[in-house]
N, C-alpha and C positions, 0 to 999 in steps of 0.2 A: 486573889479576888480583887486586888485593887486595880491590877493590869485590866481585868473585865470592866471594872467601874470606869476607868480612862477610856477603855474603847466605845463604851455605850454613849459616854459623854461627847466623844469625837464624831459620833455618827449623828446625835441629836444636833449638834452645832452644823454640821453639814446639811442636813435637812432643813435647818432653820436659814442657812443661807441660800439654799435652793428655792426655798419659798420667798425669800425677801427678792432675790433676782427676777423670780417669775412676776411677782408684784411688779417692780421698777419697769420690767419690760412692757406687761400690760398697759401700767399706766402711762408708760411714754407713747405707746401705740394708739391708746386712745385720746390722748392731746391732739397728737399727729390728724388722728381722723377727724378731730373737731375743728382741725387747721388753727389751732390757739398757738401762740409762741408763750415762752415760760412767762413772759410780762403780761400777756393777757390772761393767762390763767391766774397768776399771782393778784391782778388786780380784781378779777372775779371772785377770787377766794379771799380778799382782804389779808393776803400775807406779801412778803417781800419776795422779788423774784429769785433772790439767793436760796430761799427755802425750797423754791421747786428744783433749781439746779442742783442743790446737795442731796436732794431726794432722788433725783434722776442719776445722779453719779455715784451714788450708795455711799454719801459720805457722812449721812445722819439716818436714822430711823424715827419716822415722825411719831410724835405722840397721837394719841387717838382723836382728840379735838382737832388737830392739824390734818389728818386724814381725812376727817370728815367735810373740813372746808374745802380741801383742794380737789375731792372727788366731785363734789356738789356742781362745778362748772360743766363737768362732761357728764354730769346726769347719772352718776352712780353714789353708793354710801357704802359702808362696811358692813358686814354680817357675821355672826358666828356659826359656823357649820362643824360638824364632826369631822375629825383628822382624816378619816377614812372614806370621806365623801369625795366622789371625783365629778369632774365638771362633765 
């Protein structure tokens, strides 16, 4: 039973990593589409440039209030959707 729990945990962690990678990739793509530098986005979001850099380099997972701040300059926000909902 313990090995099965371990396997489920590893699978969940893999899914979370994939979701985070997809978010970061889309975030960077949108910033580039808007032709914003990390500094310009940081200025508009009222955060330091290093915050944007750390998120883009997957060195940190932002808190919800930071996500809201950094998505606003590119015209987006966050939304809770069912796990099985596809784009």
